[in-house]
C-alpha atoms as one frame of an Amber mdcrd trajectory, in Angstrom:
protein
  17.170  91.397 -48.365  20.476  92.280 -49.980  21.408  91.197 -53.486  25.150
  91.147 -54.160  25.883  91.315 -57.890  29.439  90.413 -58.899  30.898  90.671
 -62.373  33.440  87.892 -62.869  37.118  88.815 -62.715  39.217  89.693 -65.758
  39.643  86.642 -68.019  42.397  85.720 -70.437  41.808  86.458 -74.112  39.896
  83.925 -76.171  43.019  83.465 -78.349  45.026  82.421 -75.259  42.422  79.959
 -73.953  38.928  79.627 -75.458  37.586  78.537 -72.042  38.517  82.050 -70.799
  39.736  81.325 -67.250  40.598  84.193 -64.944  43.810  86.053 -65.729  46.366
  86.675 -62.951  44.952  90.210 -62.636  41.436  88.780 -62.430  42.439  86.381
 -59.657  44.102  89.260 -57.764  41.036  91.500 -58.073  38.635  88.761 -56.958
  40.844  87.821 -54.000  40.828  91.491 -52.952  37.027  91.518 -53.275  36.816
  88.316 -51.207  38.946  89.924 -48.488  36.599  92.929 -48.462  33.592  90.604
 -48.173  35.168  88.960 -45.119  36.145  92.313 -43.607  32.606  93.651 -43.920
  31.074  90.355 -42.713  28.808  89.741 -45.690  26.608  86.689 -45.167  24.660
  85.720 -48.273  22.841  82.390 -47.992  24.439  81.091 -51.171  26.509  81.925
 -54.231  25.221  81.156 -57.697  27.036  81.611 -61.014  26.406  81.159 -64.724
  28.519  78.045 -65.176  31.053  79.758 -67.433  34.601  79.080 -66.205  35.478
  82.696 -65.347  32.268  83.071 -63.302  32.803  79.694 -61.628  36.375  80.609
 -60.622  35.186  83.972 -59.278  32.405  82.282 -57.304  34.807  79.646 -55.915
  37.219  82.310 -54.611  34.346  84.159 -52.938  32.802  80.948 -51.611  36.072
  79.838 -50.034  36.512  83.230 -48.361  32.953  83.287 -47.020  32.661  79.572
 -46.221  29.727  79.157 -48.593  28.793  76.538 -51.150  28.806  77.555 -54.790
  26.463  76.336 -57.511  25.923  76.884 -61.216  22.497  77.759 -62.517  20.935
  78.350 -65.907  19.622  81.812 -66.691  22.680  83.916 -65.791  24.534  83.982
 -69.126  25.472  87.337 -70.690  22.468  87.543 -73.048  19.864  85.682 -70.975
  16.608  87.496 -70.205  16.664  89.193 -66.804  12.933  89.269 -65.996  12.824
  85.661 -64.691  15.729  86.370 -62.324  14.161  89.677 -61.254  10.967  87.777
 -60.365  13.055  85.336 -58.287  14.754  88.251 -56.510  11.346  89.586 -55.484
  10.550  86.250 -53.825  13.840  85.833 -51.934  13.934  86.861 -48.290  17.569
  85.998 -47.528  20.693  87.712 -48.865  22.016  86.259 -52.157  25.181  86.601
 -54.234  25.129  86.225 -58.023  28.332  86.011 -60.081  27.641  86.838 -63.696
  28.435  88.795 -66.802  27.655  91.967 -68.657  25.252  92.917 -70.099  23.115
  90.589 -67.921  24.121  92.142 -64.576  23.675  95.688 -65.863  20.218  94.927
 -67.221  19.181  93.147 -63.996  20.351  96.031 -61.806  18.598  98.567 -64.036
  15.340  96.591 -63.999  15.340  96.256 -60.212  16.448  99.823 -59.496  14.683
 101.779 -62.260  11.982  99.451 -63.562  13.576  99.159 -67.016  16.530  97.226
 -68.434  18.228 100.152 -70.167  20.161 102.344 -69.836  22.664 100.988 -67.302
  22.387 102.462 -63.818  25.474 100.738 -62.364  28.887 100.952 -64.052  30.071
  97.417 -63.258  33.758  96.497 -63.413  35.229  93.023 -63.732  36.001  91.687
 -60.263  33.658  94.189 -58.616  30.408  94.054 -56.678  27.250  96.114 -56.336
  24.966  95.688 -53.324  21.259  96.244 -53.908  18.714  96.180 -51.109  15.033
  95.314 -51.385  13.200  97.736 -49.114   9.658  96.722 -50.113   8.195  94.645
 -52.937   9.453  96.108 -56.226  11.349  98.824 -54.303  15.120  98.458 -54.544
  18.011 100.803 -53.826  21.746 100.731 -54.491  23.519 100.597 -51.117  27.167
 100.525 -52.206  29.698  99.330 -54.750  33.136  97.787 -54.380  35.173  97.891
 -57.581  38.876  97.281 -58.303  39.293 100.739 -59.833  36.992 102.676 -57.539
  38.223 106.216 -56.810  37.662 105.969 -53.051  38.199 102.970 -50.831  36.508
 102.707 -47.495  38.254 101.100 -44.570  36.764 100.849 -41.101  37.020 104.277
 -39.541  38.356 106.205 -42.548  38.077 106.893 -46.254  41.071 107.463 -48.492
  41.687 107.958 -52.203  42.518 104.662 -53.909  46.167 104.110 -54.744  47.542
 106.527 -52.174  49.311 105.544 -49.000  47.964 107.062 -45.807  50.028 109.901
 -44.420  51.763 109.473 -41.095  50.678 111.502 -38.158
């Protein structure tokens, strides 16, 4: 079972809009993440988000790209306790995608991977994803990450430093 944890994309400042929708940069980053999800044929059974506008918009972009329904659920807000969600993760047998916030995502990843909520074990970025895999009950590993400002991008058949154009030849 794979658990895809996505931090919502960059949002506008509270002073600009107190609902904090995605900024143009946030939309761009999430669209790039959605394209990567399609390219690598990710197939979670569903996408759930916190209900906050920036998480909902992130989830909608991903849902459209993957052809999946999106739903809001309680328990995924930034300061919500992570143990109830961790217990749910242990019961799931199909791949899932959660769009949420820090520090919630960081604490959930740490609890699943290291058995404790702190310190962080994944350096999440807005508009990025971490893929955890459940190997056995209460045995999780970090498979990969896909972040907007990741130093290396992987494309089928090659790896290249981010931000550099491939050389001809």
